[in-house]
C-alpha positions in Angstrom: 0.0 0.0 0.0 1.4 3.4 -0.9 1.3 6.5 1.3 0.6 10.1 1.0 3.8 11.9 0.0 4.9 14.8 2.3 3.5 18.0 0.7 6.0 19.8 -1.5 5.1 23.2 0.0 6.0 21.9 3.5 9.2 20.3 2.3 10.2 23.7 0.8 9.7 25.4 4.2 11.5 22.9 6.3 15.0 24.3 5.8 13.8 27.8 6.6 11.9 26.5 9.6 14.9 24.6 11.0 17.1 27.6 10.7 14.6 29.9 12.3 14.1 27.5 15.2 17.9 27.4 15.8 18.1 31.2 15.9 15.0 31.4 18.1 16.7 29.0 20.6 19.5 31.6 20.8 17.1 34.3 21.7 16.2 35.7 18.3 12.5 36.9 18.7 12.2 37.7 15.0 13.2 34.1 14.2 10.6 32.8 16.5 8.0 34.9 14.7 9.2 33.3 11.4 8.8 29.8 12.9 5.3 30.7 14.1 4.3 32.0 10.7 5.4 28.8 9.0 3.8 26.4 11.5 0.7 28.1 12.7 -1.6 27.7 9.7 -1.3 23.9 9.6 -1.4 23.7 13.4 -4.6 25.8 13.5 -6.2 23.6 10.8 -5.4 20.5 12.7 -6.8 21.9 16.0 -10.0 23.0 14.2 -10.5 19.4 13.3 -10.3 18.5 17.0 -11.9 21.4 18.9 -13.8 23.4 16.3 -14.3 27.1 17.1 -12.0 26.8 20.2 -9.0 26.1 18.0 -7.4 29.6 18.3 -7.6 29.5 22.1 -6.1 26.1 22.2 -3.4 27.1 19.8 -2.5 30.1 22.0 -2.1 27.7 25.0 0.1 25.5 22.8 2.3 28.3 21.7 2.8 29.4 25.3 4.1 25.9 26.0 6.2 25.8 22.8 7.9 29.1 23.7 8.5 28.0 27.3 10.0 24.7 26.3 11.8 25.8 23.1 15.2 25.3 24.6 14.5 21.6 25.1 13.7 20.9 21.5 16.3 19.1 19.4 15.8 18.5 15.7 15.2 20.0 12.3 12.3 21.7 10.7 10.3 18.6 10.2 11.0 17.5 13.7 9.7 20.9 15.0 6.4 20.4 13.2 6.0 17.0 14.8 7.0 18.4 18.2 4.6 21.3 18.0 1.8 19.1 16.7 2.2 16.8 19.8 2.0 19.7 22.2 -1.0 21.1 20.4 -2.8 17.7 20.4 -2.2 17.4 24.2 -3.6 20.8 24.8 -6.6 20.0 22.6 -7.3 16.7 24.5 -7.0 18.6 27.8 -9.5 21.1 26.5 -11.9 18.4 25.4 -11.7 16.6 28.7 -12.6 19.9 30.4 -15.5 20.4 28.0 -16.5 16.7 28.1 -17.2 16.7 24.3 -15.9 14.3 21.7 -13.3 15.6 19.2 -14.8 16.6 15.9 -13.2 15.4 12.7 -12.6 18.1 10.2 -11.0 21.5 9.6 -12.0 24.9 8.5 -13.1 25.4 4.9 -9.8 26.9 3.9 -7.6 24.5 5.8 -9.3 21.5 4.2 -9.4 22.9 0.7 -6.0 24.7 0.6 -4.1 21.4 0.5 -0.4 21.5 -0.5 -0.1 19.3 -3.5 -1.9 20.3 -6.7 -1.6 16.8 -8.1 -3.4 14.6 -5.6 -6.6 12.9 -6.5 -8.2 13.5 -3.2 -7.3 17.2 -3.3 -8.7 17.7 -6.8 -11.9 16.0 -5.6 -12.3 18.2 -2.6 -11.6 21.3 -4.6 -14.6 20.4 -6.8 -16.9 20.8 -3.8 -18.4 23.7 -2.0 -16.6 24.4 1.2 -19.7 23.4 3.2 -19.9 20.1 1.5 -16.1 19.4 2.0 -16.4 20.1 5.7 -19.4 17.8 6.0 -17.5 15.0 4.4 -14.3 15.3 6.4 -16.2 15.7 9.6 -18.0 12.4 8.8 -14.7 10.5 8.9 -14.0 8.4 12.0 -11.7 10.3 14.3 -8.6 8.2 13.7 -8.9 8.6 9.9 -9.6 12.4 10.2 -6.6 13.0 12.4 -4.3 10.9 10.2 -5.4 12.8 7.1 -5.1 16.2 8.8 -1.7 15.5 10.2 -0.4 14.1 6.9 -2.0 16.6 4.5 -2.6 19.8 6.4 0.5 19.8 8.7 2.6 17.7 6.3 4.0 15.2 8.7 5.5 12.0 7.3 4.2 8.6 8.4 6.5 7.9 11.4 6.1 11.5 12.7 2.3 11.2 12.5 2.4 7.9 14.3 4.5 9.5 17.1 2.0 12.4 17.5 -0.9 10.0 17.7 0.9 7.4 19.8 0.1 4.7 17.3 2.1 2.2 15.1 3.0 3.6 11.7 1.1 0.8 10.0 -2.1 1.8 11.9 -1.7 5.4 10.8 -0.9 4.4 7.2 -4.1 2.3 7.2 -6.2 5.1 8.7 -4.9 7.7 6.2 -5.5 5.3 3.3 -9.1 4.5 4.5 -9.9 8.1 5.1 -8.8 9.3 1.7 -10.5 6.3 0.0 -13.7 7.0 1.8 -13.7 10.6 0.8 -13.0 9.7 -2.8 -15.7 7.1 -2.8 -18.2 9.6 -1.5 -17.2 11.9 -4.4 -17.6 9.1 -7.0 -13.9 8.8 -7.8 -13.1 5.6 -5.8 -11.4 3.9 -8.7 -8.9 6.8 -9.2 -8.3 7.0 -5.5 -7.6 3.3 -5.2 -5.1 3.5 -8.1 -3.4 6.5 -6.6 -3.2 5.2 -3.1 -2.1 1.7 -3.9 0.3 2.3 -6.8 3.7 3.3 -5.4 4.8 4.5 -8.8 1.9 7.0 -8.9 3.0 10.6 -9.5 0.4 11.7 -6.9 1.0 9.5 -3.9 4.5 8.5 -2.9 6.1 5.7 -1.0 6.1 5.5 2.7 9.0 7.1 4.4 
């Protein structure tokens, strides 16, 4: 089974992000602002998929923790995205426990539709919908599938990093992402194309697991 390739746009920013984080750890406030600008859109989209309208408040709490513990982080740009996603997820789950509500699967209209790769079958399918319809479909996914898709596509984590954030085995995350994308494509009437793209490792759309 193939996997969703790490989005090209995210890959392009990883070098800049890693450099900004390193400078921020040395006390450069401008560099921290650069890291925030790169990470925040995807992080906010993921949080909207968990806590809905409370995403910005939860993101603020997460960034306070990120700033406080920045000196403890070790890694590159991709690692920083995984680290911040883990912190944000913990804050979201804390919020949900306080609210005693179940996480909602899905993101904002722009976060769901403004996906990084212009060549993926599932993105093209989503872009053919109204934003309201896209949200309805993504919110209808089981939580494990929705989180896997959001972390892979919106934040741009690779398979192992997504597994670490969710505390699951890479194979389970790979299966959840595959099933989520396949289910969305089926609902849009493009199941055959989705199956071919997800299962064919030579596909120009979906790449091999990292």
